[in-house]
ZADO-1210 file (C-alpha; in nm, 4 decimals, padded with zeros to 6 digits):
<atoms>
<atom x="05.8657" y="10.4018" z="01.9599" code="MET" pos="1"/>
<atom x="05.5368" y="10.4077" z="01.7751" code="SER" pos="2"/>
<atom x="05.2375" y="10.5702" z="01.9199" code="SER" pos="3"/>
<atom x="04.8708" y="10.6364" z="01.8262" code="ILE" pos="4"/>
<atom x="04.5974" y="10.8351" z="01.9979" code="ALA" pos="5"/>
<atom x="04.2441" y="10.8852" z="01.9003" code="ALA" pos="6"/>
<atom x="04.1254" y="11.2462" z="01.8442" code="ASP" pos="7"/>
<atom x="03.7612" y="11.1415" z="01.8841" code="TYR" pos="8"/>
<atom x="03.5980" y="11.3641" z="02.1432" code="GLN" pos="9"/>
<atom x="03.4997" y="11.3501" z="02.4250" code="PRO" pos="10"/>
<atom x="03.6218" y="10.9889" z="02.4517" code="VAL" pos="11"/>
<atom x="03.9949" y="10.9789" z="02.3988" code="ARG" pos="12"/>
<atom x="04.1917" y="10.6641" z="02.3682" code="VAL" pos="13"/>
<atom x="04.5674" y="10.6941" z="02.3726" code="GLU" pos="14"/>
<atom x="04.8305" y="10.4247" z="02.3401" code="ALA" pos="15"/>
<atom x="05.1966" y="10.3708" z="02.2782" code="GLU" pos="16"/>
<atom x="05.3704" y="10.0707" z="02.1328" code="LEU" pos="17"/>
<atom x="05.5958" y="09.9865" z="02.4306" code="ASP" pos="18"/>
<atom x="05.8945" y="09.8248" z="02.2710" code="GLU" pos="19"/>
<atom x="06.1005" y="09.6113" z="02.3160" code="PRO" pos="20"/>
<atom x="05.8549" y="09.3304" z="02.3722" code="LEU" pos="21"/>
<atom x="05.9301" y="08.9761" z="02.4887" code="SER" pos="22"/>
<atom x="05.9013" y="08.6979" z="02.2303" code="ARG" pos="23"/>
<atom x="05.7361" y="08.4567" z="02.4777" code="TRP" pos="24"/>
<atom x="05.5688" y="08.6534" z="02.7576" code="LEU" pos="25"/>
<atom x="05.2406" y="08.6714" z="02.5520" code="TRP" pos="26"/>
<atom x="05.2002" y="08.2920" z="02.6029" code="ALA" pos="27"/>
<atom x="05.1624" y="08.3219" z="02.9785" code="VAL" pos="28"/>
<atom x="04.9878" y="08.6611" z="03.0092" code="LYS" pos="29"/>
<atom x="04.6473" y="08.4884" z="03.0543" code="TRP" pos="30"/>
<atom x="04.7889" y="08.3331" z="03.3714" code="LEU" pos="31"/>
<atom x="04.9525" y="08.6452" z="03.5007" code="LEU" pos="32"/>
<atom x="04.6241" y="08.8366" z="03.4589" code="LEU" pos="33"/>
<atom x="04.4184" y="08.6051" z="03.6840" code="VAL" pos="34"/>
<atom x="04.4147" y="08.8610" z="03.9699" code="PRO" pos="35"/>
<atom x="04.2995" y="09.1254" z="03.7213" code="HIS" pos="36"/>
<atom x="04.0213" y="08.9037" z="03.5907" code="HIS" pos="37"/>
<atom x="03.8947" y="08.8408" z="03.9403" code="ILE" pos="38"/>
<atom x="03.8993" y="09.2169" z="04.0117" code="MET" pos="39"/>
<atom x="03.7294" y="09.3036" z="03.6877" code="LEU" pos="40"/>
<atom x="03.4537" y="09.0507" z="03.7466" code="THR" pos="41"/>
<atom x="03.3679" y="09.2267" z="04.0709" code="ALA" pos="42"/>
<atom x="03.4182" y="09.5677" z="03.9095" code="LEU" pos="43"/>
<atom x="03.1958" y="09.4661" z="03.6205" code="GLY" pos="44"/>
<atom x="02.9111" y="09.3846" z="03.8648" code="ILE" pos="45"/>
<atom x="02.9719" y="09.7241" z="04.0322" code="GLY" pos="46"/>
<atom x="02.9747" y="09.8953" z="03.6958" code="PHE" pos="47"/>
<atom x="02.6244" y="09.7603" z="03.6178" code="LEU" pos="48"/>
<atom x="02.5016" y="09.8545" z="03.9614" code="LEU" pos="49"/>
<atom x="02.6428" y="10.2030" z="03.9400" code="ALA" pos="50"/>
<atom x="02.4824" y="10.2477" z="03.5987" code="THR" pos="51"/>
<atom x="02.1469" y="10.1313" z="03.7378" code="ALA" pos="52"/>
<atom x="02.1809" y="10.3861" z="04.0264" code="LEU" pos="53"/>
<atom x="02.2803" y="10.6629" z="03.7853" code="ALA" pos="54"/>
<atom x="02.0017" y="10.5976" z="03.5374" code="PHE" pos="55"/>
<atom x="01.7057" y="10.7526" z="03.7310" code="PRO" pos="56"/>
<atom x="01.9169" y="11.0583" z="03.8151" code="VAL" pos="57"/>
<atom x="02.0077" y="11.1026" z="03.4447" code="ILE" pos="58"/>
<atom x="01.6477" y="11.0333" z="03.3419" code="PHE" pos="59"/>
<atom x="01.5036" y="11.3091" z="03.5569" code="PHE" pos="60"/>
<atom x="01.7895" y="11.5636" z="03.5643" code="THR" pos="61"/>
<atom x="02.0003" y="11.4985" z="03.2549" code="GLY" pos="62"/>
<atom x="02.3131" y="11.4832" z="03.4701" code="ARG" pos="63"/>
<atom x="02.5352" y="11.1914" z="03.5496" code="TYR" pos="64"/>
<atom x="02.6333" y="11.1864" z="03.9220" code="PRO" pos="65"/>
<atom x="03.0009" y="11.2786" z="03.9473" code="ARG" pos="66"/>
<atom x="03.0941" y="11.0071" z="04.1940" code="LEU" pos="67"/>
<atom x="02.9258" y="10.7342" z="03.9963" code="LEU" pos="68"/>
<atom x="03.0759" y="10.8656" z="03.6683" code="PHE" pos="69"/>
<atom x="03.4210" y="10.8533" z="03.8218" code="GLY" pos="70"/>
<atom x="03.3713" y="10.4890" z="03.9117" code="PHE" pos="71"/>
<atom x="03.2196" y="10.3683" z="03.5866" code="THR" pos="72"/>
<atom x="03.4679" y="10.5538" z="03.3680" code="SER" pos="73"/>
<atom x="03.7488" y="10.4133" z="03.5920" code="GLY" pos="74"/>
<atom x="03.6258" y="10.0556" z="03.5316" code="VAL" pos="75"/>
<atom x="03.6498" y="10.1074" z="03.1565" code="LEU" pos="76"/>
<atom x="03.9976" y="10.2624" z="03.2006" code="ARG" pos="77"/>
<atom x="04.1081" y="09.9586" z="03.4035" code="TRP" pos="78"/>
<atom x="03.9677" y="09.7159" z="03.1492" code="ALA" pos="79"/>
<atom x="04.1379" y="09.9004" z="02.8611" code="TRP" pos="80"/>
<atom x="04.4771" y="09.8733" z="03.0334" code="ARG" pos="81"/>
<atom x="04.4328" y="09.5005" z="03.0931" code="VAL" pos="82"/>
<atom x="04.3151" y="09.4484" z="02.7309" code="SER" pos="83"/>
<atom x="04.6144" y="09.6387" z="02.5975" code="TYR" pos="84"/>
<atom x="04.8636" y="09.4358" z="02.7983" code="TYR" pos="85"/>
<atom x="04.6835" y="09.1032" z="02.7063" code="SER" pos="86"/>
<atom x="04.5328" y="08.9757" z="02.3908" code="TYR" pos="87"/>
<atom x="04.3380" y="09.2891" z="02.2941" code="GLY" pos="88"/>
<atom x="04.6660" y="09.4372" z="02.1722" code="ALA" pos="89"/>
<atom x="04.9743" y="09.2714" z="02.3237" code="LEU" pos="90"/>
<atom x="05.1454" y="09.6032" z="02.2816" code="ALA" pos="91"/>
<atom x="05.3176" y="09.6334" z="02.6185" code="THR" pos="92"/>
<atom x="05.4805" y="09.4041" z="02.8747" code="ASP" pos="93"/>
<atom x="05.4328" y="09.6470" z="03.1637" code="ARG" pos="94"/>
<atom x="05.1928" y="09.4845" z="03.4069" code="TYR" pos="95"/>
<atom x="04.8692" y="09.6856" z="03.4410" code="PRO" pos="96"/>
<atom x="04.8265" y="09.8755" z="03.7693" code="PRO" pos="97"/>
<atom x="04.5433" y="09.7968" z="04.0071" code="PHE" pos="98"/>
<atom x="04.3659" y="10.1330" z="04.0054" code="THR" pos="99"/>
<atom x="04.0599" y="10.3115" z="03.8634" code="LEU" pos="100"/>
<atom x="04.2560" y="10.6288" z="03.8205" code="ARG" pos="101"/>
<atom x="04.4542" y="10.7466" z="03.5248" code="ASP" pos="102"/>
<atom x="04.8160" y="10.6429" z="03.5213" code="VAL" pos="103"/>
<atom x="04.9832" y="10.9011" z="03.2866" code="PRO" pos="104"/>
<atom x="05.3025" y="10.7060" z="03.2346" code="ASP" pos="105"/>
<atom x="05.1269" y="10.3766" z="03.1408" code="TYR" pos="106"/>
<atom x="05.1302" y="10.3069" z="02.7575" code="PRO" pos="107"/>
<atom x="04.7486" y="10.2789" z="02.7424" code="ALA" pos="108"/>
<atom x="04.5247" y="10.5612" z="02.8628" code="ARG" pos="109"/>
<atom x="04.1546" y="10.6437" z="02.8462" code="LEU" pos="110"/>
<atom x="03.9977" y="10.9866" z="02.9051" code="TYR" pos="111"/>
<atom x="03.6195" y="11.0421" z="02.9162" code="ILE" pos="112"/>
<atom x="03.4887" y="11.3885" z="02.9781" code="ASP" pos="113"/>
<atom x="03.1865" y="11.3944" z="03.2072" code="ARG" pos="114"/>
<atom x="02.8949" y="11.5405" z="03.0028" code="PRO" pos="115"/>
<atom x="02.7397" y="11.8596" z="03.1426" code="GLU" pos="116"/>
<atom x="02.3965" y="11.7633" z="03.0079" code="HIS" pos="117"/>
<atom x="02.2432" y="11.4414" z="02.8782" code="LEU" pos="118"/>
<atom x="01.8998" y="11.3926" z="02.7269" code="PRO" pos="119"/>
<atom x="01.6174" y="11.3605" z="02.9900" code="ARG" pos="120"/>
<atom x="01.3082" y="11.1513" z="03.0046" code="GLY" pos="121"/>
<atom x="01.2154" y="10.9238" z="02.7125" code="PRO" pos="122"/>
<atom x="01.4676" y="11.1084" z="02.5007" code="GLY" pos="123"/>
<atom x="01.7499" y="10.9490" z="02.6970" code="LEU" pos="124"/>
<atom x="01.6487" y="10.5978" z="02.5780" code="LEU" pos="125"/>
<atom x="01.5555" y="10.7124" z="02.2285" code="LEU" pos="126"/>
<atom x="01.8908" y="10.8734" z="02.1852" code="SER" pos="127"/>
<atom x="02.0649" y="10.5331" z="02.2473" code="ARG" pos="128"/>
<atom x="01.8835" y="10.3944" z="01.9501" code="LEU" pos="129"/>
<atom x="02.1098" y="10.6126" z="01.7330" code="ARG" pos="130"/>
<atom x="02.3854" y="10.3566" z="01.8139" code="ALA" pos="131"/>
<atom x="02.1759" y="10.0629" z="01.7002" code="LEU" pos="132"/>
<atom x="02.3792" y="10.0000" z="01.3790" code="PRO" pos="133"/>
<atom x="02.7040" y="10.0035" z="01.5727" code="GLU" pos="134"/>
<atom x="02.5563" y="09.7774" z="01.8432" code="LEU" pos="135"/>
<atom x="02.4252" y="09.5284" z="01.5852" code="LEU" pos="136"/>
<atom x="02.7701" y="09.5215" z="01.4190" code="LEU" pos="137"/>
<atom x="02.9376" y="09.4661" z="01.7582" code="LEU" pos="138"/>
<atom x="02.6909" y="09.1864" z="01.8333" code="VAL" pos="139"/>
<atom x="02.7592" y="09.0325" z="01.4937" code="LEU" pos="140"/>
<atom x="03.1332" y="09.0321" z="01.5566" code="VAL" pos="141"/>
<atom x="03.0723" y="08.8722" z="01.8948" code="GLY" pos="142"/>
<atom x="02.8512" y="08.6027" z="01.7451" code="LEU" pos="143"/>
<atom x="03.1184" y="08.5204" z="01.4858" code="VAL" pos="144"/>
<atom x="03.3814" y="08.4721" z="01.7621" code="PHE" pos="145"/>
<atom x="03.1310" y="08.2677" z="01.9636" code="ARG" pos="146"/>
<atom x="03.0575" y="08.0499" z="01.6560" code="LEU" pos="147"/>
<atom x="03.4341" y="07.9934" z="01.5944" code="VAL" pos="148"/>
<atom x="03.4723" y="07.9031" z="01.9666" code="TRP" pos="149"/>
<atom x="03.1824" y="07.6625" z="01.9469" code="TRP" pos="150"/>
<atom x="03.3105" y="07.4922" z="01.6254" code="ILE" pos="151"/>
<atom x="03.6570" y="07.4680" z="01.7746" code="GLY" pos="152"/>
<atom x="03.5094" y="07.3007" z="02.0826" code="GLY" pos="153"/>
<atom x="03.3662" y="07.0144" z="01.8712" code="LEU" pos="154"/>
<atom x="03.6958" y="06.8364" z="01.8573" code="SER" pos="155"/>
<atom x="04.0486" y="06.8740" z="01.9724" code="ALA" pos="156"/>
<atom x="04.1682" y="06.9003" z="01.6141" code="ILE" pos="157"/>
<atom x="03.9349" y="07.1882" z="01.5272" code="LEU" pos="158"/>
<atom x="04.0239" y="07.3636" z="01.8583" code="ALA" pos="159"/>
<atom x="04.3894" y="07.3330" z="01.7738" code="LEU" pos="160"/>
<atom x="04.3258" y="07.4706" z="01.4207" code="VAL" pos="161"/>
<atom x="04.1277" y="07.7639" z="01.5596" code="ALA" pos="162"/>
<atom x="04.4042" y="07.8401" z="01.8154" code="LEU" pos="163"/>
<atom x="04.6765" y="07.8167" z="01.5461" code="THR" pos="164"/>
<atom x="04.4866" y="08.0600" z="01.3191" code="ILE" pos="165"/>
<atom x="04.4301" y="08.2995" z="01.6120" code="LEU" pos="166"/>
<atom x="04.7974" y="08.2990" z="01.7081" code="ILE" pos="167"/>
<atom x="04.9220" y="08.3342" z="01.3424" code="LEU" pos="168"/>
<atom x="04.6862" y="08.6258" z="01.2728" code="SER" pos="169"/>
<atom x="04.7720" y="08.8093" z="01.5964" code="SER" pos="170"/>
<atom x="05.0793" y="09.0202" z="01.6875" code="PRO" pos="171"/>
<atom x="05.2044" y="08.7111" z="01.8783" code="ALA" pos="172"/>
<atom x="05.3143" y="08.5597" z="01.5429" code="ALA" pos="173"/>
<atom x="05.5343" y="08.8559" z="01.4664" code="GLY" pos="174"/>
<atom x="05.6760" y="08.8596" z="01.8111" code="LEU" pos="175"/>
<atom x="05.7495" y="08.4879" z="01.7945" code="LEU" pos="176"/>
<atom x="05.9186" y="08.5064" z="01.4593" code="ARG" pos="177"/>
<atom x="06.1150" y="08.8344" z="01.4723" code="THR" pos="178"/>
<atom x="06.0731" y="08.9745" z="01.8233" code="GLY" pos="179"/>
<atom x="05.9119" y="09.2848" z="01.6734" code="ARG" pos="180"/>
<atom x="05.5493" y="09.4035" z="01.6793" code="TYR" pos="181"/>
<atom x="05.3818" y="09.4365" z="01.3340" code="PRO" pos="182"/>
<atom x="05.3113" y="09.8049" z="01.2844" code="ARG" pos="183"/>
<atom x="05.0147" y="09.7557" z="01.0598" code="SER" pos="184"/>
<atom x="04.8420" y="09.5315" z="01.3194" code="GLN" pos="185"/>
<atom x="04.9082" y="09.7915" z="01.5898" code="PHE" pos="186"/>
<atom x="04.7053" y="10.0582" z="01.4124" code="ARG" pos="187"/>
<atom x="04.4258" y="09.8185" z="01.3183" code="GLY" pos="188"/>
<atom x="04.3900" y="09.6785" z="01.6755" code="LEU" pos="189"/>
<atom x="04.3912" y="10.0258" z="01.8277" code="LEU" pos="190"/>
<atom x="04.1206" y="10.1402" z="01.5880" code="ALA" pos="191"/>
<atom x="03.9069" y="09.8424" z="01.6825" code="LEU" pos="192"/>
<atom x="03.9600" y="09.8851" z="02.0568" code="ASN" pos="193"/>
<atom x="03.8940" y="10.2612" z="02.0317" code="ARG" pos="194"/>
<atom x="03.5643" y="10.1920" z="01.8526" code="TRP" pos="195"/>
<atom x="03.4484" y="09.9432" z="02.1090" code="VAL" pos="196"/>
<atom x="03.5282" y="10.1810" z="02.3952" code="LEU" pos="197"/>
<atom x="03.3352" y="10.4625" z="02.2240" code="GLN" pos="198"/>
<atom x="03.0303" y="10.2407" z="02.1835" code="ILE" pos="199"/>
<atom x="03.0433" y="10.1278" z="02.5455" code="LEU" pos="200"/>
<atom x="03.0791" y="10.4785" z="02.6730" code="ALA" pos="201"/>
<atom x="02.7810" y="10.5855" z="02.4631" code="TYR" pos="202"/>
<atom x="02.5559" y="10.2929" z="02.5531" code="LEU" pos="203"/>
<atom x="02.6176" y="10.3368" z="02.9240" code="PHE" pos="204"/>
<atom x="02.5530" y="10.7152" z="02.9224" code="PHE" pos="205"/>
<atom x="02.9078" y="10.8241" z="02.9820" code="LEU" pos="206"/>
<atom x="02.8896" y="11.0463" z="02.6718" code="THR" pos="207"/>
<atom x="02.6237" y="11.1691" z="02.4310" code="ASP" pos="208"/>
<atom x="02.8712" y="11.1790" z="02.1380" code="ALA" pos="209"/>
<atom x="02.7537" y="10.9226" z="01.8795" code="LEU" pos="210"/>
<atom x="03.0365" y="10.6763" z="01.7862" code="PRO" pos="211"/>
<atom x="03.1344" y="10.6245" z="01.4208" code="PRO" pos="212"/>
<atom x="02.9620" y="10.3540" z="01.2321" code="LEU" pos="213"/>
<atom x="03.2827" y="10.1543" z="01.1954" code="ARG" pos="214"/>
<atom x="03.6377" y="10.1580" z="01.3411" code="PRO" pos="215"/>
<atom x="03.8432" y="10.4470" z="01.2108" code="GLU" pos="216"/>
<atom x="04.2212" y="10.4493" z="01.2126" code="ARG" pos="217"/>
<atom x="04.2321" y="10.8265" z="01.2559" code="THR" pos="218"/>
<atom x="03.9568" y="11.0473" z="01.4123" code="GLY" pos="219"/>
<atom x="03.7924" y="11.2956" z="01.1798" code="ARG" pos="220"/>
<atom x="03.5341" y="11.4518" z="01.4051" code="ARG" pos="221"/>
<atom x="03.7376" y="11.6952" z="01.6167" code="THR" pos="222"/>
<atom x="03.6340" y="12.0557" z="01.5568" code="GLY" pos="223"/>
<atom x="03.8725" y="12.3516" z="01.5531" code="ARG" pos="224"/>
<atom x="03.6878" y="12.5140" z="01.8444" code="LEU" pos="225"/>
<atom x="03.7273" y="12.2041" z="02.0600" code="TRP" pos="226"/>
<atom x="04.0931" y="12.1810" z="01.9706" code="ASN" pos="227"/>
<atom x="04.1445" y="12.5443" z="02.0652" code="ARG" pos="228"/>
<atom x="04.0018" y="12.4997" z="02.4163" code="PHE" pos="229"/>
<atom x="04.1273" y="12.1471" z="02.4724" code="HIS" pos="230"/>
<atom x="04.4713" y="12.1629" z="02.3091" code="HIS" pos="231"/>
<atom x="04.6417" y="12.0077" z="02.6008" code="ARG" pos="232"/>
<atom x="04.4316" y="11.6957" z="02.5646" code="HIS" pos="233"/>
<atom x="04.4326" y="11.6733" z="02.1892" code="THR" pos="234"/>
<atom x="04.5919" y="11.3351" z="02.0986" code="PRO" pos="235"/>
<atom x="04.8472" y="11.3049" z="01.8234" code="VAL" pos="236"/>
<atom x="04.9075" y="11.0228" z="01.5848" code="VAL" pos="237"/>
<atom x="05.2707" y="10.9582" z="01.5261" code="SER" pos="238"/>
<atom x="05.5112" y="10.6778" z="01.4241" code="ALA" pos="239"/>
<atom x="05.8808" y="10.6643" z="01.4549" code="ARG" pos="240"/>
</atoms>
């Protein structure tokens, strides 16, 4: 089994390559996940409403309400498990559970420590501007995918070409050919997913730790003092 976990604090993304994997299940996962997509649509609306409710409290007190924090971080945790099962990674065939809570034995896990203090007043909004380069890069990536989707929609041939390129460049190609997950793609996809989750957690006030400017395959920001007091949560990168 191969595993990778981010040592970026206080947002920790952990994942294990859950082999063996089916050669063909990836082709129908979009259909199997319809109930999750319906739930996540509703949860996404709740996520935005909860953030809107939490914002004035954070603005005036510098504290994120514990109940709302548990909900919003749980939504991200749920979405991460679905993404890991589906086309965000395709690294497990275990169907994601329907829960906001952590599931320790599931191959994809997300831990976000509730911050004791956040900037108050105008400083709260100004602090989010520190993530402007990361946000612009994320938007650029999204625009590229949107452009590819639009071009592919111009004709059935272009759509087929875009779909073929997507499949051949994803872990699905390796699973289809050999029944094994490409190890190099595993680490790259995990780094990208980790980076996106860090940015989302920062932009929605779940943490005040500035994300890295670009995806990193291994975290480099964990201090010795943090590791000493949080050794039981310190993720480890390993491959076997």
